N, C-alpha and C positions, 0 to 999 in steps of 0.2 A: 699808841694801839688801838684798835678797836675790834671787838665780836660782836657777831648779826645774825642769827638764824634764822630760818624762816621753815615751816612744816605745811605739808599739805596732805590730808588725809582725805578721806571719803566724806567725814562727817565736818569739815573746813578747811581752816588755814591757820596756824601759830604763826606769832613774828616776836621775836626778841632783843632787843640789843643793850647792849652798854653806850654808856653816855661820857667818860672821860676819853678825854685828849692830852696826852702828857706829851712838852713838846723839851722838855728837862726836865733834871729834878725840881726847881724852883718856877717850872711853868707851865701848872696842870688845872684844867679846868672840864667844865662840862658842857656840853653840846647834845641837845636831841641827833639821833641819827637816824627816828624813826620817821616818817612823812604820811600826811592819810591827805586823797585825793578823791573826789566822787558825786556825783548825787544819785540821793536817796532812790531805790527803787529801780535804776538805768543802769548803773555803774560804779565802782570805785576799785581802788588802788592806794596799796599802802607801798613805799618804798625803805627801804634801807641803805645808809650809806656805810662805806670804808674806805681807806686810805687819804689823798691830802684833802685838807678840810678846806681850802680855799677852793679845789676844784670842785668839791661835791657841794660846798654851798652855793658856788654860782651856778651849778649845774641843775640846783633846786629851785635858785632865785629866777632862773630864764623858767624852769617849767611852772613856775606859780605865774611870773610874769605873761607868759604866751598866753595862758587861760583866761587872765584880767585882760588884757589886750584882745581878746576872742581871736587869736591871731589862726589861720589857716594851718590844721595838721596842730592844734595844739593837744595835750594830754586827752581831754576829755570828750575828745570826737573824734578818735579813734577807735576804731572796729573791734578791736581785738590785743591779748595781753604782749603777744608776741608784735604788735605796729606798736605797742607801746615803748618795750625793750628797747626798739630800732632806733624809737626817736631818742629813748634817755643816751642811747648809747651814740649818737650824733651828737648829742649837744653835750654829751661829755668829752670827748673826742679832741670838737673844738674850745671847748676852755684849756684842755691840756698845751694845745696847739697855741693859745693866746700867753700861756706862761713857760714856754718851751724855753729852757737854759742847760747849755752842754754841762752835764756832769750831776742835774737836778733829777729828782723825778717828785715829778706833780701827778704821779695817775691817782683814778679814785674808779673803785668798784662798785657795784648797785645788785640791789633783790628789789626787782616787782613782783609783787605778787596781786592779785584780783580776783573780780569776775566781772563781768558785760551779759547784761541779760541776756538769757537765751544760747548761753554760751557757761560752756565747764570754770568751776576756778579755776587757775594756774599761776606756777611762781617759777620766776626767768631770773638766773645771773648774770647778770652785765659785768663783761670783762673791761679791762681798760682800754683795751683796742674796739671796744664796742661792739664785740660777736656775745653769744650768750649760750646758754645750756637751760634747760629746762629739768624737773623732776618728771618722776616716773614711777610704776609701782614698784620697783627695785630697789630703786635712790628717791624717799619720800621727804629730803631736806638739802635744802643746798646752805652753804656756809662764806662769810665774807671776813678778812680780817683776821685776825689772830686764830685759826680753826682746828689746832690740832688739838687742843687737850680736852675742846668738850665733844669731838667725834666717837670717843667712843659708846659712850651711853646711848647716844643716838645710833648707832647701829645696832645694839643689841635691841632696843624698845621700839622703835619707829617701826609700823605695818599701816597700810592703806587704810585697815578696818580700825583701826585705835582710835580710841572717842578722843572728843577733842580737849576734855580735863587732863588727862595721861598724857597726851603730846604736850601739854603747854607745862606740866610736872616737868617731862625728860626734856625740852628745852631749858628750862628753869636751873634745872639740875647740870645741863651741858653748860650756859653759863658760870655756875657759882664754880662748875671745874678749872672754868677757864679765868676767873678770877681770883683761884688760891694758885693758879701756876704761874700766872702773868701780872704781874702788880701792876702793869697799864691799863689793864682792864678792868673798870669797876663803873659802881655805882652812882649815879640812879638808873635802876635798870629798868626799860621800858619794854612790857609784854600786852598785845595783841591778840584779841581771841577773832576771828572772823568767821560765821557759821555759813553753811553754803546754803546759796540761791536766797541768804536773808537781802543782799543789796543795801546794806546797813551798816557801819562802822560806827561803834561802841568808841569810847574817850581807852587809852589804854591805859592799865595797868602800872603805877608806877611804886618802883620800889628803894628807897633813897637806901642812905649808908646805915642810917641809924635803924631800920625798919626790922622789926621784930617777925615778922615771917620772912624774911632772906635770912636770918641772924636761926633761928626754927631749921630750916629748912637744911641749912649748912649743918648745924648738928644732926641732925637726923640723919642725912646725909654720911656722915663721917661714922658715926656707932653703928649702923648693918652695912657700911662695908666692912669696918675693922670684926663684925658678929660673924662675918661671911666670910672673911680671911680666917679669922680662928675655927672654921670648919669644914676648910681644907684638910684634904688628905694626906695626914704625915706622910713626910717626904719618905718613910723608909718602908712604905708599900710601895714603892716603884720598884724596887730590888725585886719584891716578892713579883711583882706584873710584869718585869722582864725575864724573869727566871721562869716561869712559867711558860711565858714566848718563846720563851727558847726550846725548854722541853716540849714543846708541842710540835717545834719546827725540825726537832730531832738535830739541834744544835746544844752541846755539852761542852 
């Protein structure tokens, strides 16, 4: 399984993905699910992938080959992130059709985030069918893969005004929560931070399974969750609250 999350705030974008691929208890390997494309000063794209590995790898290979061959309508010739999402969706559907076998699932989903000079940065999630959705002020993040375990922290913390460091930490805590609840998601974890209007992509941070930072993050988050839980109001208070409400409403 896979977990990828991308965050769009006013200050920029954050991308986070695991690298574990599990095809059974005796077939565990690692593949990066984060891919970068761009021209410094002009346009930059980051693509995250989840789902069938053959489909996602073939899709990325096609994108790279189109750029290398300077094919018409290749990723780096497009004028918007929306056009890039349509382009990736078309390739993904083609690759799924090639592998189509009754009863077999070859679906893959993608997230693309990027910025083209003169335009606002944007993040879009591409479904296996090729259609897509984007982030908004109300929804500042998108997920693919094993998304449910890492969602609560994102919903509680992320806002458009949040700075990139806090957004990145939120994405890492989301990843840690997912790895804690699903053993098929795991390190190496890759994290990439993009600053608005920089039009340059740095190398992603990579945290391996023996990363001291990941270990400290997990320990600190676990400890603070337990502390917060211990400070919750005792259950006995609920009786007093309910009694007070009933009295105010004239119910005895």
